[in-house]
C-alpha positions, 0 to 999 in steps of 0.5 A: 757550231764548229762552222760558226767559228769560221764565219768571219775568218780563215781556218781548217777543220779536220774531224773523224765522223760517220760518213753520213754525218760528214755529208749532212754537215757539208750539205748544211754548209752549202745550204747556209752559204758558209764561206768555203774554199775546199773540202774532202772526205777521206774514208777510213777502215773503222774496224781496223783502227777502232774496232767499230763496224761503222762507215767512217771518214776523216772530214776536212774543210778549208774555210774562207769567207770570200769563197763559196766552193761546195763541191768536194772529193771523196777518197777511198783512203787517207792516202788513196785515190779520188773515188768520186766528186760530190756536188749540189745541183738542181736542189739535189746532192749529187754523188758522182758529179762527173757522170751526172754532168755527162748525162744531165740531159736526162734530168727532169724530162718526165711528168710522171711522179714516183709514189710511195706505198701504203702507210698504215703503221698497224701491220698486225691488224691491217695486213692479212695472210691467206692460208688454205682459203682463210685470212689471218691477221698479224695476231694469228687470229682468223678473220672473216670480212668482205673482200672488197677492201682487200688488195694483194700486198707486195712487200719491199723485200718481195720487190727487191727479190722479184717476187711480184707475180703472186702473194699470200699477203693482203692489206686492208685499204680503207680509203681511195684517197687521203682524207676520204671519210671511212664511215661508209664502210659500215654500210657497204662492208659491215663485217670489215667495219666490225673488224676495225672496231674490234681492233680499234685499240691498235688503230686508235693508238697509232703514234704518228701525228698524221692520223690526228684530225683525219677520219678514223682508220685512215691510211696514207700513201693512197690515191688513184695511182694505187689502183692502176693495173700496171706499176713499176716498183723499186724497194728503197732499202736495197742497194741496187736499181732493180725495177720490177714491172708489176701487174694485177694479182687475182684480178686486183691491183697490187699494192705496196708497203711504204718502203717501195716507190712506184710509177703507175700506168693504165696501159701495159705498153706504156709501162713496158716502154718506161720499164725498158728505159729505166733499165737502159745503160745511160739511165742506170748510170745517171740514177747511180750518180744520184745515190749514196749507197751507204745510206740506210734508205739509199733510194729516195 
């Protein structure tokens, strides 16, 4: 609304805001092509001045309908030095333009696609824990089902902390691809189907609209990539670029929850080559230039 006041006039805006909100506002100005001559974010110590545990800033914008400059500087304090320069390139908001421009030859040179882990929105039923050779669901109840659709589960926290070679957690993978019919489970895994029906009140009441007009007991984030023997994984919630090379566990492909992004491989040598590449100095610097570490989900 404030930006609309400056559609046809020059003016200045200075406003205290959460840093994440300030960034979204500056991205909005770029997308809507509002007239801008300059802008900046000045970090402030919100705990010191306001007793608030929040990442806050002073947002400054100079509006000019004749100009369209959307790059902006982030200062470490109201009177401090420039910390980094932010801009918009290739449809992305770039955190550190200087580093990005030095390494932009790394942009878009791969056909590999990052995938997210399995989304089911019902951990009490779909995720099982193995104890003393027996499986238990999230309700603490013992479960007797076929093992055909059970796959070793690596959670995002496991990936972040390097616990990727073994697990006591398993997830029920009801489909090989999104939208695949689930009724055949009744025939080849009748105990599993009976289990799903027994706890159908949990699964049928999942709130997300993505489950509507899809087969009963559907999941998402599943495809051929889910079942490859080798994967490179990273957790989106942690503030580091620690990729993990993950192989099969108990002779089955490891799968992840939906806080994890991963690349999939059939061949170990190819996976290892990409893994080493991702940990190279230039790639780490390049990826860091794209990431706002103060975001709730920094890795996207």
